[in-house]
C-alpha positions in Angstrom: -25.8 -270.0 64.2 -29.1 -271.3 63.0 -31.6 -268.7 61.8 -34.5 -270.3 63.6 -32.7 -270.0 66.9 -30.9 -266.7 66.5 -33.2 -264.0 67.8 -32.8 -262.5 64.3 -35.5 -261.3 61.9 -35.2 -259.0 59.0 -37.8 -256.3 58.7 -37.9 -255.4 55.0 -41.0 -253.3 55.5 -39.4 -251.0 58.1 -39.7 -247.3 57.1 -36.8 -245.6 55.3 -34.9 -243.3 57.8 -32.7 -240.2 57.2 -29.6 -242.3 56.5 -28.7 -245.4 54.5 -26.9 -247.0 57.4 -29.9 -246.8 59.8 -32.3 -247.9 57.1 -30.3 -251.0 56.1 -29.1 -252.0 59.5 -32.6 -252.0 60.9 -34.2 -253.7 57.9 -31.5 -256.4 57.9 -31.9 -257.0 61.7 -28.6 -255.7 62.9 -29.8 -252.9 65.2 -33.1 -251.7 66.7 -33.8 -248.1 67.4 -35.0 -247.2 70.9 -35.1 -243.5 70.3 -33.2 -240.9 68.3 -29.5 -241.5 68.6 -29.9 -244.7 70.8 -29.7 -248.2 69.3 -29.8 -251.8 70.6 -27.3 -254.1 68.8 -29.0 -257.4 67.9 -27.0 -260.6 67.4 -25.8 -259.8 63.9 -24.9 -256.2 64.9 -23.2 -257.3 68.0 -21.0 -259.7 66.1 -20.0 -256.9 63.7 -19.3 -254.6 66.6 -17.1 -257.2 68.3 -15.1 -257.8 65.1 -14.5 -254.1 64.6 -13.5 -253.6 68.2 -11.2 -256.7 68.1 -9.3 -255.3 65.1 -9.0 -252.0 66.9 -7.9 -253.8 70.2 -5.3 -255.9 68.5 -3.6 -252.8 66.9 -3.9 -250.7 70.0 -2.4 -253.5 72.2 0.9 -253.0 70.2 1.3 -249.4 71.3 -0.6 -249.1 74.6 -2.2 -251.0 77.6 -6.0 -251.4 77.9 -7.9 -250.0 80.9 -11.6 -249.5 81.6 -12.8 -246.3 83.1 -16.3 -245.5 84.5 -19.1 -243.9 82.5 -20.1 -241.7 85.5 -17.9 -238.9 87.0 -18.4 -236.4 89.7 -19.2 -232.9 88.4 -16.2 -231.5 90.3 -13.9 -233.5 88.1 -15.2 -231.6 85.0 -15.3 -228.3 86.9 -11.6 -228.6 87.7 -10.7 -229.0 84.0 -12.9 -226.0 83.2 -15.0 -228.0 80.8 -18.3 -228.4 82.7 -19.7 -225.1 81.4 -18.0 -225.2 78.0 -18.7 -228.7 76.5 -22.0 -228.2 74.8 -22.8 -231.9 74.4 -22.2 -232.8 78.1 -24.9 -234.9 79.7 -25.5 -235.2 83.5 -27.8 -237.4 85.6 -30.4 -236.0 88.0 -32.5 -237.8 90.7 -35.4 -239.6 89.0 -38.1 -238.7 91.5 -38.7 -237.0 94.9 -37.8 -240.1 96.8 -34.5 -240.5 95.1 -33.8 -236.7 95.5 -34.5 -236.9 99.3 -32.4 -240.0 99.7 -29.4 -238.9 97.7 -29.6 -235.5 95.9 -26.6 -235.9 93.7 -25.9 -235.3 90.0 -23.1 -236.8 87.9 -21.6 -236.3 84.5 -22.0 -239.0 81.8 -18.6 -239.0 80.2 -18.4 -238.2 76.5 -14.6 -238.5 76.7 -12.1 -239.3 79.5 -9.3 -236.7 79.6 -10.8 -235.5 82.9 -10.7 -239.0 84.3 -7.4 -240.4 83.0 -5.2 -237.4 83.9 -5.7 -237.7 87.7 -5.1 -241.5 87.4 -1.8 -241.0 85.6 -0.9 -238.4 88.2 -1.2 -241.0 90.9 1.0 -243.6 89.3 3.4 -241.9 86.9 5.3 -239.3 88.9 8.9 -239.8 87.7 10.7 -239.3 84.3 11.3 -243.1 84.6 7.5 -243.7 84.4 7.2 -241.8 81.1 6.2 -242.1 78.3 3.1 -244.2 79.0 -0.2 -244.7 77.2 -3.5 -246.3 78.0 -6.7 -246.9 76.0 -10.2 -248.2 76.5 -13.2 -249.3 74.4 -16.3 -248.1 76.1 -19.8 -246.6 75.8 -19.9 -242.8 75.7 -22.7 -240.3 75.9 -23.2 -237.0 74.1 -26.3 -234.8 74.2 -26.5 -234.2 70.5 -29.1 -231.5 69.9 -30.4 -233.4 66.8 -29.2 -236.9 66.7 -29.2 -238.0 63.0 -27.4 -240.0 60.4 -28.2 -243.3 62.2 -25.3 -244.7 64.2 -22.9 -242.2 62.6 -23.9 -239.6 65.3 -25.6 -241.0 68.4 -26.3 -239.9 71.9 -25.0 -243.2 73.1 -22.2 -244.8 71.2 -19.0 -247.0 71.4 -15.6 -245.5 71.2 -11.9 -246.4 71.6 -10.1 -243.6 73.3 -6.4 -243.6 73.9 -4.3 -241.2 76.1 -0.6 -240.7 76.1 1.8 -238.9 78.6 5.2 -237.6 77.8 8.1 -235.6 79.2 8.5 -233.4 76.2 6.5 -232.1 73.3 9.0 -233.8 70.9 8.3 -237.1 72.5 4.5 -236.5 72.2 4.8 -235.9 68.5 7.0 -239.0 68.1 4.2 -241.1 69.6 1.6 -239.1 67.7 3.1 -240.5 64.5 3.1 -244.1 65.9 -0.6 -243.8 66.6 -1.3 -242.5 63.1 0.5 -245.6 61.7 -1.5 -247.9 64.0 -4.7 -246.2 62.7 -3.7 -246.9 59.1 -3.3 -250.6 60.0 -6.8 -250.6 61.5 -8.4 -249.0 58.4 -6.5 -251.4 56.1 -8.0 -254.4 58.1 -11.4 -252.8 58.0 -11.3 -252.4 54.2 -11.3 -248.6 54.4 -7.6 -247.5 53.9 -7.7 -246.9 50.2 -10.7 -244.5 50.6 -9.4 -242.7 53.7 -7.3 -239.6 53.9 -5.3 -237.8 56.6 -7.1 -234.5 57.3 -6.1 -231.3 59.1 -8.9 -230.1 61.5 -9.7 -227.8 64.3 -8.5 -228.6 67.8 -11.9 -227.7 69.1 -12.3 -227.8 72.9 -9.1 -229.8 73.2 -6.3 -227.6 71.8 -5.5 -224.4 70.0 -3.3 -226.4 67.6 -4.6 -228.4 64.6 -5.9 -231.8 65.3 -6.0 -234.5 62.6 -8.8 -236.7 61.4 -9.0 -239.7 59.3 -11.8 -239.0 56.8 -13.3 -241.7 54.6 -14.7 -240.6 51.2 -18.5 -240.9 51.3 -21.1 -239.2 49.2 -23.5 -239.1 52.1 -20.8 -238.0 54.5 -21.4 -235.3 57.1 -18.2 -233.4 56.5 -16.8 -231.4 53.6 -13.1 -231.7 53.2 -10.7 -230.0 50.7 -8.6 -232.6 49.1 -5.1 -232.1 47.8 -4.9 -235.2 45.6 -1.2 -234.6 44.6 -0.1 -234.9 48.3 -2.9 -237.1 49.4 -3.9 -234.9 52.3 -7.0 -233.0 53.1 -8.4 -230.1 55.2 -11.7 -230.0 57.0 -14.0 -227.2 55.8 -14.0 -225.7 59.3 -10.4 -224.6 58.9 -10.6 -223.4 55.3 -10.0 -219.7 56.0 -7.6 -217.1 54.8 -5.8 -217.3 58.2 -5.4 -221.0 58.0 -4.3 -220.8 54.4 -1.4 -218.5 55.4 -0.6 -220.6 58.5 -0.5 -223.9 56.7 1.0 -222.5 53.5 -1.6 -224.0 51.2 -4.0 -222.7 48.6 -7.5 -224.1 49.2 -8.9 -222.7 45.9 -6.8 -225.2 44.0 -8.3 -228.2 46.0 -11.3 -230.4 45.4 -14.2 -230.2 47.8 -15.5 -233.7 48.6 -17.9 -235.3 51.1 -16.5 -237.6 53.7 -17.1 -239.1 57.2 -14.6 -239.1 60.0 -13.5 -242.6 61.2 -10.9 -241.4 63.7 -9.1 -238.4 65.2 -5.9 -237.6 67.0 -5.2 -234.5 69.2 -1.9 -233.1 70.6 -3.2 -231.8 73.9 0.0 -230.3 75.1 -0.3 -229.4 78.8 -4.0 -228.4 78.7 -5.1 -231.1 81.1 -1.9 -231.7 83.1 -2.0 -228.0 84.0 -5.7 -228.2 85.0 -5.0 -231.1 87.3 -1.6 -229.9 88.4 0.1 -233.0 87.0 3.9 -232.7 87.0 6.7 -235.2 86.9 10.0 -235.3 88.7 12.9 -235.0 86.2 16.4 -236.4 86.5 17.6 -233.2 88.2 14.8 -233.3 90.8 12.8 -230.5 89.3 9.1 -230.6 88.6 8.2 -230.3 84.9 4.9 -230.3 82.9 3.5 -233.5 81.4 2.6 -233.4 77.7 -0.5 -235.3 76.6 -2.1 -236.6 73.5 -5.6 -238.2 72.9 -6.7 -240.4 70.1 -10.2 -241.6 69.3 -11.9 -244.1 67.0 -15.7 -244.4 67.1 -16.1 -248.2 66.8 -19.9 -248.1 66.4 -19.6 -245.1 64.0 -17.3 -247.2 61.8 -20.1 -249.7 61.3 -22.3 -246.9 60.0 -19.6 -245.8 57.6 -19.1 -249.3 56.3 -22.8 -249.8 55.8 -23.0 -246.5 53.9 -20.0 -247.4 51.8 -20.6 -251.1 51.1 -24.1 -251.7 49.9 -26.1 -252.0 46.8 -29.8 -251.9 45.9 -30.4 -255.3 47.5 -28.8 -254.6 50.9 -25.5 -254.7 52.8 -22.2 -256.0 51.4 -19.9 -256.6 54.3 -16.1 -256.7 54.0 -15.0 -260.2 55.1 -13.0 -259.1 58.2 -16.1 -257.5 59.8 -19.0 -259.5 58.4 -21.1 -261.2 61.1 -20.4 -264.6 59.4 -18.3 -265.7 56.5 -20.9 -268.0 54.9 -24.7 -267.6 54.6 -25.9 -271.2 54.2 -29.3 -271.4 52.6 -31.2 -274.7 53.0 -34.0 -275.3 50.5 -36.5 -278.1 50.3 -36.2 -278.7 54.1 -39.7 -280.3 54.4 -38.2 -283.8 54.8 -36.0 -285.1 57.7 -33.6 -286.4 55.1 -33.1 -283.0 53.5 -32.7 -281.4 56.9 -30.1 -283.9 57.9 -28.1 -283.4 54.6 -28.0 -279.7 54.9 -27.4 -279.8 58.7 -24.4 -282.1 58.0 -22.9 -279.5 55.7 -23.5 -276.9 58.4 -21.7 -279.1 61.0 -18.8 -279.8 58.7 -18.3 -276.1 57.9 -18.5 -275.2 61.5 -15.9 -277.9 62.5 -13.6 -276.5 59.8 -13.6 -273.2 61.7 -15.9 -271.4 59.3 -18.4 -268.9 60.7 -21.8 -270.0 59.3 -25.2 -268.4 59.4 -27.6 -271.3 58.5 -31.0 -270.4 57.2 -32.8 -273.5 58.4 -36.4 -272.0 58.2 -38.9 -274.5 56.7 -41.8 -272.1 56.1 -40.0 -269.5 54.0 -39.7 -269.6 50.2 -36.5 -269.8 48.3 -37.1 -266.2 47.1 -37.6 -265.0 50.6 -34.4 -266.6 51.8 -32.4 -265.2 48.9 -33.8 -261.7 49.5 -32.8 -262.0 53.2 -29.3 -263.2 52.3 -28.8 -260.2 50.0 -30.2 -257.8 52.6 -27.9 -259.2 55.4 -24.9 -259.1 53.1 -22.6 -261.9 54.3 -19.7 -262.4 51.9 -20.4 -265.9 50.6 -23.7 -267.6 50.0 -24.0 -271.4 49.9 -27.2 -273.0 48.7 -28.1 -276.6 49.3 -31.2 -278.2 47.8 -32.4 -281.3 46.1 -31.4 -279.6 42.8 -27.7 -279.2 43.8 -27.3 -283.0 43.9 -24.9 -283.3 46.8 -23.0 -280.2 45.9 -23.1 -276.6 47.0 -24.2 -273.6 44.9 -21.6 -271.0 45.6 -22.0 -267.3 45.1 -20.2 -264.2 46.3 -22.4 -261.5 47.7 -20.9 -258.9 45.3 -21.2 -261.1 42.2 -24.1 -262.2 40.0 -22.4 -265.4 39.0 -22.9 -268.7 40.9 -21.3 -272.2 40.4 -21.8 -275.7 41.7 -18.8 -277.0 43.7 -18.0 -279.8 46.1 -17.6 -279.1 49.8 -13.8 -279.4 49.5 -13.8 -276.9 46.6 -16.1 -274.6 48.6 -13.7 -274.6 51.5 -10.8 -273.7 49.2 -12.7 -270.9 47.6 -13.5 -269.2 50.9 -10.1 -269.7 52.6 
């Protein structure tokens, strides 16, 4: 991608917001804020989001099938589950004006999650013990009426999420699959560069279940959550369950644990028969009897993860993307581009890198100083910077984003370094 044709502009003078991720992502030209909790993803941000979601998709494809459910749902669907009056972040549509109200006076729920939608679908198609277990996931836009949307894209009113739902004949089989999902999550975080800084965390079941749920919490000084960390066993407990009752139930002593700040990057819930009971979903067992279906749900906020990565991987100059999710692998900076010959030389290197399968963001702007280009490169945070100018004498000035050192290398040497 060429900078001059990319619909990308940094905005270094944008005001500082209430979170590091929002401030840096806006200044670096990854997102644009429409209103509190609602963001547009610009070309660089879209590429990062696609890479995060592709990693999630590849790992989920190993354990489930992908579907796509609607964002809108009839209110009756949520009333049947008993959640229409209890979910405090639920959003609904209303007719926009009198003409719309007169033509079709209907309201709908904007789904924040899809247990209420997937359960009736599973009931239609998975009615026998032979059909179970089964699991399906989607990656989709969700809506939550956050009373005070804050922390940038960590907590939005409109956001992207991967949600997976599983259906089982027994609770034991549900917990067997529960562990499989947890392992798949660890593979996701490893590929995202977050595994070493993430811990398995006991949490409240919330509206979903009376049992404990589990979160994957990434250590973050600016994190929204406080977790109590048992470093010896590498497990943690969300502050919301740090009570005397939970201490006895779990057999742990919270007073001996370390309180640390963190941000949730995923969660898993054993739903039991909560939703299958609500929608009268039973399966026919081998003996012909009707038995309850046990369910689990498993979420990863894909847009939220971008916010966590931005909060965790940055310095005083800007973002520092892990290679697997960076919008591009190489930030090619062309200097001294006032002559056609210089433009051709740098353009040729861009073409050769692209043909070699390297993702390149080429700063081909003529009217921007070297300092301005370097500042933008640091702000955007692509892993490798390659500078080509009349001073490099046919070579490339190579520098890693997280290093102060640079070196002159040939194109072949450069390709080996970034492979």
